[in-house]
C-alpha positions in Angstrom: 78.0 58.6 -141.7 74.7 59.0 -143.4 71.4 59.1 -141.7 67.9 59.8 -143.1 64.5 60.7 -141.7 61.3 59.1 -142.9 59.6 61.1 -145.6 56.8 63.2 -144.1 53.9 65.1 -145.6 53.2 68.6 -144.6 50.2 70.9 -145.5 52.5 73.7 -146.7 53.1 73.7 -150.5 56.6 73.0 -151.8 57.3 76.8 -152.2 55.9 77.7 -148.8 58.0 75.0 -147.1 61.1 76.2 -148.9 60.4 79.8 -147.8 59.8 78.6 -144.2 63.1 76.6 -144.2 65.2 79.3 -145.6 64.3 81.6 -142.7 66.5 80.6 -139.9 64.2 82.1 -137.2 61.6 79.3 -138.1 63.9 76.5 -137.0 63.0 77.4 -133.4 59.4 76.1 -134.2 60.6 72.6 -135.4 63.2 71.9 -132.7 62.7 68.9 -130.4 61.0 69.5 -127.1 64.4 68.9 -125.4 65.7 72.2 -126.8 67.3 74.3 -124.1 68.6 77.1 -126.2 67.9 78.7 -129.6 69.6 81.8 -130.9 69.6 83.5 -134.3 73.2 84.5 -135.2 72.6 86.0 -138.6 70.1 85.8 -141.5 71.7 82.4 -142.5 73.0 81.1 -139.2 71.6 79.9 -135.9 72.7 78.1 -132.7 70.8 75.6 -130.6 71.4 73.3 -127.7 69.5 70.2 -126.7 69.5 68.7 -123.1 72.8 66.9 -122.5 74.3 68.0 -125.8 76.8 70.7 -126.7 75.7 73.9 -128.5 75.6 73.4 -132.3 75.7 76.2 -134.9 74.0 75.6 -138.2 74.2 77.8 -141.3 72.4 77.7 -144.7 75.2 76.6 -147.1 73.3 75.8 -150.2 69.8 76.1 -151.7 68.0 75.0 -154.8 64.6 76.8 -154.8 62.1 75.2 -154.2 63.5 71.7 -153.8 66.4 71.8 -151.4 67.9 73.6 -148.3 71.3 72.5 -147.1 72.4 73.3 -143.6 76.1 72.9 -142.6 78.0 72.8 -139.4 79.2 76.1 -138.0 82.2 74.3 -136.6 85.2 72.8 -138.4 85.6 70.3 -135.6 82.3 68.7 -136.3 81.9 68.7 -140.2 78.5 67.7 -141.5 75.6 68.7 -143.6 71.8 68.4 -143.2 70.0 68.4 -146.5 66.3 69.0 -146.5 64.6 67.7 -149.7 61.2 69.2 -150.5 58.9 67.7 -153.1 55.4 68.8 -154.2 52.7 66.4 -153.0 49.2 67.5 -154.1 48.5 70.8 -152.4 51.2 70.1 -149.7 54.7 68.9 -149.7 56.8 65.9 -148.9 60.0 66.5 -146.9 62.9 64.3 -146.1 66.1 65.1 -144.1 69.5 63.6 -145.0 72.4 63.9 -142.6 76.0 63.4 -143.9 78.9 63.7 -141.5 82.5 62.7 -141.5 83.4 61.3 -138.0 85.9 58.8 -136.7 84.4 55.4 -135.7 84.3 56.2 -132.0 82.6 59.6 -132.5 80.1 58.0 -135.0 79.2 55.4 -132.5 78.5 58.0 -129.8 76.5 60.4 -132.0 74.5 58.1 -134.3 71.5 57.4 -132.1 71.1 61.0 -130.8 71.4 62.4 -134.3 68.9 59.9 -135.7 66.4 60.9 -133.0 67.1 64.6 -133.7 66.5 64.4 -137.4 63.4 62.2 -136.8 62.1 64.8 -134.4 62.7 67.7 -136.9 60.9 65.7 -139.5 58.0 64.9 -137.3 57.7 68.6 -136.3 57.8 69.6 -140.0 54.9 67.3 -140.7 52.8 69.3 -138.2 53.3 72.6 -140.1 
């Protein structure tokens, strides 16, 4: 299952955005308003929970400075990646989130809409930085 957010423009430069997104503590600032829990587990891993959803652990699994930050699932039961592409755009940056997960058809049907809303919310909050 592949989902993508709209491309958004942020006032931070490409390098500033990359630096922001490689610091896991900063993800607390861009979580949706439905966030009930946020906890930093290590310098590369954090856990969060949204209302009505299970806890999800994310870790930074790959980076390509200053263009890309890839977050991966902290659970083998729910394998996915969330790639954050960062491009320079004038003095700011343009950011797009791409979600890729391998789920059975039933699971994909259940999580597609909440996941799309989640990445759209992250994207929208990034645009406010």
